[in-house]
C-alpha positions, 0 to 999 in steps of 0.5 A: 541479423536484428540488433538488440538493445538495453538501455536502463533508468534508474532513480537515484534519490534518497530512499523512503526508509531514510526519510521517514524512519523517525515518523514510523518510530514515533507512529509506532510509540504513539499508537502503542501507548494509546493501545495500552490506554484504550485497551485498558479502559475498554477492558475496565469499563466492558466496552466492546467498541474500545477493544475493538478499536483496541484491536484494530490500533494493535494491528496499525502498529504491526502495520507500521512495523511491517511497513517500516521494515519493508522499506528498509529492506527494500532500500538494501543494494543489490547482490548477485543472486537479489539482482533487483536487491530485495524492493518487493519487500514492501509488497510482501509487507502490505499482503502480510497486513492484509491477512493480519487485518482480517484475522483480527476482524474475525476475532472481533466478530465474534465477540461482538456478536456474542456481546449483541445477544447479551449487552453490558452497561458501558460508560459512555462518558469514558468511551468519548474520552478515549476515543477522543485520544484516538483522534489526536494520535491517529491524526498526529501519525496520518500527519507524519506520512502526509508528505510522502504518500504521494511517492511511495504506496507503502507510505501512501498506505499508512498515511491512508489508514492513520486517516481512515483510523481517525475516523474510526475513532470519531464514530466511537466518540458518536457511539458513546455520545448516544449511549450517554443519552439513550442508554442503549448499550447495544450500540455498542458492539453494534458500532464495533461491527460498524468498525469492522466493516470500515476495515474489512473494505479497506484490507480487501483493496490492500489484499487484492492489490498487494496479491496482484503486485507480488503476481506482476500484474500491470500496477493500476496507475498505468494504462498499458495500453496507452503505453503500447500506443506510445512506443508505437509512436515513436520514429521508425517503430513499425510494431510493438510485441512482448511488452511486460510492465510490473512493480519491483516494488512499492514505489518502482516500475520495470518494463521490457518490450521488442520494438520492430525498427527496419531502419535499423537501431535509433542510437543510444541517445534515442533510447535514453530520451525513450526511457526518460519519457516513459518515467516522467509520462508513466512512472515506469523508471526501469525500462529494457528495450530490444530493437529489431529490424523486422527479419522473420526470425525475430519478429512478433510471429516468431516471438510468440 
């Protein structure tokens, strides 16, 4: 009979939701206030670039709220029904964010194309002033998430999104300056199309990654071949098969694998050391390892 062993390694540090709840709250309040100012200025001045950026920033507020909600849900303990807890809430939040952003982009493009055919006068000075506020708001919000962006993909997404928005606001400032100097009002809707292109580029990457993680794809940061080679190189291992790696949530990864060890079970200490190495080398914090002695009824060929 083959021996079957299971060893698990878990993280017990404070949750990201606890550490960044205040950052999310401040970011949401700042962005909501800025959206109100920017949308009002855009409607008053007729600036499509300001309205486009206001729509984008409103989607950022929804995105921050979804990300925060996902982190809070992911922090909930496991239950008899949800044995992993609700760790995938962050992935679902990212997927919802991507869909909302793409819908917002479609509306902005439709309005911008209409304005290109009939450019309206836009006060360049007002556009510059309001967009400068956007640089400050988005820059401060990005700074709030800077310290945690290396440890959680959800927080990293919020950080990069806010940083990109600060850059987009800077582009709107340039548009206002050019309008002041040239009186070429078509630059305003043209810039809104450029803003949309920037948003879609980032959103498409977010959409692809969130869909892949929802479908149990191996996280992009992990090299499956390297993990396989590492496991196969362990003392006493003659074969590795049925390796599966997937994201439990936005910051935790799980693995299951069959390792053929004709010499027998290596002992609990060896498995504990192995799971520790998987965590520190590859960021795989939840490993389940099945040890097989190489019997025909439990070998790789039979399992396949």
